[in-house]
PLY file of the C-alpha trace (Angstrom):
ply
format ascii 1.0
element vertex 254
property float x
property float y
property float z
element edge 253
property int vertex1
property int vertex2
end_header
-52.22 32.39 -7.89
-49.22 33.14 -10.21
-46.96 30.13 -10.90
-43.84 32.13 -9.98
-45.31 32.92 -6.56
-46.18 29.26 -6.02
-42.69 28.12 -6.97
-41.17 30.62 -4.53
-43.46 29.38 -1.76
-42.37 25.80 -2.42
-38.71 26.81 -2.29
-39.23 28.63 1.02
-41.13 25.63 2.37
-38.25 23.30 1.43
-35.75 25.63 3.09
-37.81 25.83 6.29
-38.26 22.03 6.34
-34.52 21.56 5.85
-33.66 23.78 8.84
-36.34 22.16 11.02
-34.86 18.73 10.30
-31.34 20.07 10.80
-32.23 21.53 14.20
-33.90 18.27 15.16
-30.77 16.33 14.15
-28.55 18.64 16.21
-30.86 18.24 19.22
-30.73 14.45 18.90
-26.94 14.48 18.58
-26.61 16.74 21.62
-28.67 14.19 23.56
-26.60 11.23 22.41
-25.36 8.55 24.79
-21.70 8.14 23.92
-21.50 4.69 25.46
-24.06 2.85 23.33
-24.09 5.62 20.66
-27.88 5.87 20.65
-30.05 8.89 21.45
-30.57 9.22 25.19
-34.29 8.73 24.61
-33.45 5.27 23.23
-30.36 4.54 25.35
-29.68 0.82 25.65
-27.14 0.86 28.47
-29.68 -0.12 31.13
-30.55 -3.23 29.09
-26.96 -4.42 28.81
-24.87 -6.41 31.24
-21.17 -7.02 30.81
-20.20 -10.68 30.54
-16.81 -12.35 30.31
-17.01 -15.33 27.93
-13.24 -15.84 27.99
-13.08 -14.81 24.33
-11.60 -11.56 23.07
-13.82 -10.03 20.40
-12.35 -7.37 18.11
-14.79 -5.62 15.79
-13.26 -4.20 12.62
-15.70 -1.39 11.97
-15.88 0.19 8.55
-15.58 3.96 8.82
-19.04 4.35 7.27
-20.54 2.05 9.91
-19.08 4.32 12.58
-21.33 7.10 11.23
-24.39 4.86 10.87
-25.34 4.27 14.48
-29.11 4.19 13.98
-29.05 0.47 13.17
-25.51 -0.53 14.14
-25.02 -3.17 16.83
-21.24 -3.04 17.25
-21.26 -0.65 20.22
-23.90 -2.71 22.03
-21.68 -5.77 21.58
-18.65 -3.87 22.87
-20.26 -2.71 26.11
-21.69 -6.22 26.63
-18.44 -8.17 26.16
-15.60 -7.68 28.59
-12.24 -6.79 27.04
-13.75 -6.38 23.56
-12.50 -3.66 21.23
-13.68 -1.70 18.21
-11.12 -0.66 15.59
-12.46 1.83 13.04
-10.95 2.14 9.60
-10.65 0.79 6.10
-7.05 -0.30 5.82
-6.16 -2.67 8.67
-2.98 -4.37 7.49
-0.90 -1.60 9.06
-3.22 -0.90 11.96
-0.85 -0.82 14.94
-3.33 -2.09 17.51
-4.56 -4.96 15.35
-1.03 -6.07 14.55
-0.15 -5.99 18.26
-3.08 -8.29 19.02
-2.27 -10.68 16.18
1.35 -10.92 17.36
0.45 -11.49 21.02
1.32 -15.12 21.89
-1.51 -15.40 24.43
-4.09 -15.34 21.63
-5.29 -17.77 18.98
-6.54 -15.34 16.31
-9.36 -16.29 13.94
-11.39 -14.45 11.35
-15.15 -14.88 11.68
-15.84 -15.79 8.07
-17.38 -18.83 6.37
-15.40 -21.25 4.23
-14.94 -24.95 3.58
-11.82 -25.03 5.75
-13.30 -22.88 8.53
-13.19 -24.11 12.10
-16.41 -24.50 14.05
-16.78 -24.99 17.79
-17.57 -28.69 17.30
-15.08 -29.43 14.51
-12.68 -32.17 15.51
-9.33 -30.80 16.62
-10.47 -27.23 17.31
-10.04 -27.51 21.09
-6.57 -28.97 20.61
-5.67 -26.23 18.11
-6.39 -23.60 20.75
-3.68 -25.23 22.88
-4.69 -23.28 25.97
-4.60 -19.92 24.21
-7.37 -17.35 24.45
-9.53 -17.15 21.35
-9.21 -13.81 19.54
-12.18 -13.37 17.19
-12.12 -10.72 14.47
-15.56 -9.71 13.17
-16.29 -7.30 10.34
-18.78 -4.73 11.59
-20.37 -3.05 8.57
-23.02 -3.46 5.94
-22.46 -6.51 3.76
-21.50 -4.31 0.82
-18.83 -2.55 2.93
-17.72 -5.88 4.41
-16.86 -7.11 0.90
-14.87 -3.93 0.35
-12.98 -4.49 3.61
-12.08 -8.03 2.56
-11.00 -6.89 -0.91
-8.81 -4.19 0.62
-7.45 -6.39 3.42
-6.82 -9.83 1.89
-4.49 -10.73 4.77
-7.58 -11.22 6.95
-8.58 -14.34 5.02
-5.10 -15.78 5.51
-5.92 -16.11 9.20
-7.66 -19.28 10.40
-11.38 -18.90 9.82
-14.15 -19.59 12.30
-17.81 -20.07 11.44
-21.03 -21.50 12.84
-22.23 -25.06 12.55
-25.81 -23.94 13.30
-28.17 -22.33 10.80
-29.39 -19.00 12.15
-31.78 -16.29 11.02
-31.64 -12.70 12.18
-34.42 -11.07 14.18
-33.28 -7.77 12.66
-36.60 -7.60 10.79
-36.52 -3.95 9.74
-33.13 -4.27 8.08
-33.00 -6.25 4.85
-29.92 -8.40 4.27
-28.81 -9.86 0.91
-29.24 -13.42 2.19
-31.40 -14.83 5.01
-28.44 -16.39 6.86
-26.69 -13.03 7.20
-26.95 -11.92 10.82
-25.94 -8.81 12.75
-22.69 -8.30 14.64
-24.24 -8.76 18.06
-26.06 -11.91 16.94
-22.77 -13.30 15.62
-21.15 -12.80 19.04
-24.15 -14.29 20.81
-24.40 -17.45 18.69
-20.66 -18.03 18.78
-20.68 -17.92 22.59
-23.63 -20.34 22.65
-21.88 -22.80 20.34
-18.66 -22.58 22.32
-20.62 -23.32 25.50
-22.32 -26.31 23.88
-18.91 -27.80 23.15
-17.24 -27.15 26.47
-15.04 -24.34 25.16
-16.69 -21.56 27.13
-17.93 -21.31 30.71
-21.54 -22.63 30.70
-22.37 -20.38 33.65
-21.98 -17.30 31.47
-25.37 -15.92 30.44
-25.24 -14.13 27.05
-29.00 -13.41 26.99
-28.66 -9.73 28.06
-26.94 -9.11 24.71
-30.05 -10.23 22.87
-32.30 -8.37 25.32
-30.55 -5.10 24.45
-30.70 -5.94 20.74
-34.45 -6.64 20.92
-35.01 -3.37 22.73
-33.04 -1.55 20.03
-35.33 -3.07 17.39
-38.41 -1.92 19.31
-37.02 1.61 19.70
-36.18 1.77 16.01
-39.59 0.57 14.83
-41.32 2.96 17.22
-39.27 5.86 15.85
-40.10 4.82 12.28
-43.82 4.69 13.07
-43.65 8.12 14.73
-41.99 9.51 11.61
-44.72 8.05 9.38
-47.40 9.53 11.66
-45.72 12.94 11.50
-44.70 12.97 15.16
-41.03 13.35 14.21
-39.47 14.68 10.98
-37.61 12.65 8.37
-33.94 12.35 9.18
-32.86 10.98 5.78
-33.92 11.80 2.22
-34.96 8.19 1.62
-37.24 8.03 4.68
-40.25 9.16 2.65
-40.15 5.87 0.73
-41.09 3.98 3.89
-44.66 4.90 4.77
-46.17 1.69 6.14
-46.75 1.40 9.87
-44.70 -1.49 11.25
-45.78 -3.96 13.87
-43.53 -3.82 16.93
-42.59 -7.38 17.97
-43.08 -8.58 21.52
-40.32 -11.22 21.27
0 1
1 2
2 3
3 4
4 5
5 6
6 7
7 8
8 9
9 10
10 11
11 12
12 13
13 14
14 15
15 16
16 17
17 18
18 19
19 20
20 21
21 22
22 23
23 24
24 25
25 26
26 27
27 28
28 29
29 30
30 31
31 32
32 33
33 34
34 35
35 36
36 37
37 38
38 39
39 40
40 41
41 42
42 43
43 44
44 45
45 46
46 47
47 48
48 49
49 50
50 51
51 52
52 53
53 54
54 55
55 56
56 57
57 58
58 59
59 60
60 61
61 62
62 63
63 64
64 65
65 66
66 67
67 68
68 69
69 70
70 71
71 72
72 73
73 74
74 75
75 76
76 77
77 78
78 79
79 80
80 81
81 82
82 83
83 84
84 85
85 86
86 87
87 88
88 89
89 90
90 91
91 92
92 93
93 94
94 95
95 96
96 97
97 98
98 99
99 100
100 101
101 102
102 103
103 104
104 105
105 106
106 107
107 108
108 109
109 110
110 111
111 112
112 113
113 114
114 115
115 116
116 117
117 118
118 119
119 120
120 121
121 122
122 123
123 124
124 125
125 126
126 127
127 128
128 129
129 130
130 131
131 132
132 133
133 134
134 135
135 136
136 137
137 138
138 139
139 140
140 141
141 142
142 143
143 144
144 145
145 146
146 147
147 148
148 149
149 150
150 151
151 152
152 153
153 154
154 155
155 156
156 157
157 158
158 159
159 160
160 161
161 162
162 163
163 164
164 165
165 166
166 167
167 168
168 169
169 170
170 171
171 172
172 173
173 174
174 175
175 176
176 177
177 178
178 179
179 180
180 181
181 182
182 183
183 184
184 185
185 186
186 187
187 188
188 189
189 190
190 191
191 192
192 193
193 194
194 195
195 196
196 197
197 198
198 199
199 200
200 201
201 202
202 203
203 204
204 205
205 206
206 207
207 208
208 209
209 210
210 211
211 212
212 213
213 214
214 215
215 216
216 217
217 218
218 219
219 220
220 221
221 222
222 223
223 224
224 225
225 226
226 227
227 228
228 229
229 230
230 231
231 232
232 233
233 234
234 235
235 236
236 237
237 238
238 239
239 240
240 241
241 242
242 243
243 244
244 245
245 246
246 247
247 248
248 249
249 250
250 251
251 252
252 253
């Protein structure tokens, strides 16, 4: 068969594959749940339950994270936590809503970020520092690379009091590789903070945060199942780098 004919066939094949994947992507987007921002076939809303921990969580979502909803956990956290908010952007110093919250006298604002001078739920004086105010927790919701960029571009965030964990946690987000083992997802950060606040009498012990983790675990199962189906050829690749991942993954039972 002439080489020119073969090369043309390969080009046509690539074009056809591109449009097949494009149509599949449009179909998935048209079937999107706009509450949890997952495909309806993997909707997590039925696994969530709104809780009121008495803490206001505000997720500062990098604009790239807003487009990367396949593995993002910010929206699951938002629909799980009463009165929580997501603010999308890159430059937050002049974000009107954020500045309103920071200026509101009912709140004690903190930045969820490690540091030697960071508060923890059990650090002496933290309860007194709250002075009856509602804790306002800012959390960066992005990849760790983008989180560094957010901090570099918004240095005022680190001038706020910092809050961190006293426990040592590891993520169950097994299919997503983080730069360091102690880096955990947004929803896990909210979950462990609530647990530590409860342990120290700073949050209602009757509140049950477990549904947050239940929804997160289900998201992991859905994602691994979708990845396995892609490897088996049941569904097309949705990203150019997908072809690099060709090993069937074990789906955890948790």
